[in-house]
N, C-alpha and C positions, 0 to 999 in steps of 0.2 A: 775767360770762363765760358763754359758751354751752357746753353739754355736747357731748361728742363722740357722734356717732351711728354705729350700724352699720346700714346700709341694704342690703337685698338684693332682687333681682328673681328671681322664680320663672319660669324660662324654659319650664316646663311649662304655665304659665298665660298668659304674656305674648303678646299678639297684635300688638304693635307699632303701636298706634294713636297713639302719640307724645304723649299727654297729659302725661306726666312730662317728656318732652324739651322740650315747649313751656313748661311751667311752671317748670322748673329746668334750663335748658340748661347751666349751669355744673357740673351734677352728673351728669345723665343724657345718654346718646347712644344711637343705634342701633348694634348690632353688624352683622356681615356677614350675619346671618340676619334683619335688620330687627326685632330684638327689643331692648328697652331694656336697658341695663346701666349700672351706676354706674362712672363713670371718675374722678370726684373726690369722695371721701366728704365733703369739707369745702366743696364747691362751691356750697352754698345754705344759707341760714339754716333752723333747725329748723322754723319755721312754714311755710316754703315746701315743705320736704321732706314734712311731714305733709299739706299740701294736695295735693301731687302724688300721694301714696299714696291719699288719699281719692278723688281723681278717676280713678284707674285703674279702668276698667270691669270688669276681671277680678280685681281684688284681688291682683295679682301682686307688690306691693311690701310688704315687711316692714321696719319701722323699730324699732330697739331703742336703748336707752341703752348705749353701748359700755362704760361703766364698771361698770354694775350688771346689765346683761342685761334690764332692765325692758322689756317689750314696749310700745311707744308706739302702734303701729299694725300689724295690726288690734287693736282693743280686745278684750281677753280676755273 
């Protein structure tokens, strides 16, 4: 069973280049300001979410284990 994730996008950093939208379209989409947002927290497997976070050129995506609060990305 996969763990639940808490994934957030820092809109102060997001430039809307759509890497996360392209990698995990079931989870991320652009908002009215052409910035990424999480619209379905369970819309992609953990490995895909972490890949999307790694590919973000501005490091705007933060991924945590929802149950424990452990930061999975960025690495502490």
